[in-house]
C-alpha positions in Angstrom: 75.3 146.2 113.2 78.3 147.9 114.7 81.7 149.4 113.9 84.4 150.1 116.4 82.1 149.1 119.1 79.4 151.9 118.3 76.1 150.4 117.9 74.5 151.7 114.5 71.4 150.0 114.7 69.5 147.4 116.7 67.0 145.3 114.7 65.8 143.9 117.9 64.4 140.5 117.6 64.4 139.1 114.0 62.5 136.0 113.4 64.7 133.1 112.5 64.9 132.5 108.7 64.3 136.1 108.0 67.0 138.2 106.1 67.9 141.2 108.2 68.1 144.7 106.7 70.3 147.8 107.6 68.3 150.9 106.9 70.5 153.5 108.8 73.0 156.0 107.3 76.0 154.7 105.6 78.7 154.2 108.3 81.5 156.5 108.1 84.9 156.5 109.6 86.8 159.7 110.6 89.9 160.1 108.4 93.3 161.4 109.3 95.5 163.8 107.6 97.3 161.0 106.0 94.2 158.6 105.1 90.5 158.9 104.2 88.1 155.8 104.8 85.4 154.6 102.4 82.8 152.0 103.6 83.3 148.7 101.8 80.3 146.7 103.4 80.2 144.2 106.3 82.8 141.9 107.8 80.5 139.0 107.1 77.9 138.2 104.3 74.3 139.2 105.6 72.5 136.1 105.5 69.0 134.8 107.1 69.0 134.6 110.9 69.8 131.5 112.5 71.4 132.8 115.7 72.5 136.1 117.3 74.9 137.9 115.0 76.6 141.3 114.7 77.8 142.9 111.6 81.0 145.1 111.8 81.4 147.9 109.1 84.4 147.3 107.0 86.4 150.3 105.5 88.9 150.7 102.7 92.0 153.0 103.7 92.9 155.5 101.0 95.9 157.4 101.1 95.4 161.2 100.8 96.9 163.1 97.9 97.6 166.7 98.0 98.8 169.2 95.3 102.1 171.2 96.2 102.4 174.3 93.8 105.5 176.5 93.5 104.8 180.0 91.9 107.1 182.8 90.9 106.7 186.4 92.1 104.1 187.1 89.5 102.0 184.1 90.1 103.3 182.1 87.2 103.3 178.3 88.1 106.7 177.1 88.2 105.6 173.4 89.0 102.9 171.5 90.6 103.0 167.9 91.9 100.8 165.4 93.7 102.1 164.1 96.9 101.1 161.9 99.9 101.0 163.2 103.2 104.6 163.2 104.9 106.3 162.8 101.5 109.3 165.0 100.7 108.7 167.7 98.0 110.7 168.5 95.0 111.7 172.1 95.2 112.2 173.5 91.6 115.2 175.4 90.1 115.8 178.7 91.5 113.6 181.2 89.6 114.4 184.7 88.7 112.9 188.1 88.3 114.0 190.4 85.5 115.8 193.6 86.3 114.2 197.1 85.8 115.9 200.6 85.5 116.2 200.8 89.5 116.9 197.2 90.8 118.2 193.8 90.0 116.5 191.2 92.0 118.2 188.4 94.0 116.2 185.3 95.0 115.4 185.6 98.9 113.6 182.2 99.3 110.1 181.0 99.4 107.3 182.9 101.4 107.2 180.0 104.0 109.3 177.2 105.2 109.7 174.3 102.9 108.7 171.2 104.6 107.5 167.7 103.9 103.8 167.6 102.4 101.3 168.5 105.0 98.3 169.1 102.7 97.6 171.3 99.8 100.2 174.1 99.6 101.3 176.9 97.5 104.9 178.5 97.8 105.7 181.8 96.3 109.1 183.0 95.5 110.2 186.1 97.1 113.0 188.4 95.8 115.3 191.1 97.4 115.6 194.3 95.3 119.3 195.2 94.7 120.2 198.7 93.4 121.3 198.8 89.9 124.7 200.6 89.7 125.5 203.0 86.9 129.0 204.4 86.3 129.3 208.0 85.1 132.5 208.9 83.8 133.3 212.6 82.7 136.3 212.7 80.2 138.4 215.6 79.1 138.9 216.4 75.3 141.9 214.3 75.1 140.1 211.2 76.6 141.6 211.5 79.8 139.1 210.7 82.8 138.1 213.7 84.9 135.9 211.9 87.3 134.2 208.4 87.7 131.4 207.9 90.1 128.9 205.2 90.7 125.1 206.1 90.9 121.9 204.4 91.4 118.7 205.1 89.4 117.4 208.5 90.2 120.5 209.9 92.0 121.7 213.3 91.2 124.7 213.4 89.2 127.6 215.6 90.4 129.4 217.4 87.8 133.2 217.8 88.3 134.8 221.1 88.1 135.0 222.7 84.7 138.1 221.4 82.9 140.6 223.8 81.4 142.5 223.5 78.2 145.8 225.3 77.4 145.8 227.5 74.9 147.9 226.9 71.7 149.3 229.1 68.8 146.0 229.2 67.1 143.2 229.1 69.6 142.6 229.8 73.4 140.0 227.7 75.1 
């Protein structure tokens, strides 16, 4: 019995007319990133001995399948697909992250470089915080603008100079 030239077992001399047996471990073949191999029997049918004979292990080649998962920043699964080794992966639509009081978030890309399928892989969306801008406007009694400034959450607002109003015949301000 042999595979790839490696002798798995030698029965030695088997009497003519006797059916040989193989009592060794099931033959294996080392897989690759792309393929796995499953033992499928011998290259010829085992039959009673009539002459010297060698049996070679036969393997079924199975293409490996891998799971590629795309997650948002919070671990929510955006998509998950099965691919074969070397296959191009389908990148999902650009995810989003909701704004909060301080920041809006711009998609910055995936946590690792996207490539063809090389095995099980999870990609996670990353985001860049962008300051939320608040416009603060101070107006005078008549609606005219005294000052307009842009601030970010938590900034100290600068109060403009105290406005004045000219007195009229009835009141002074």
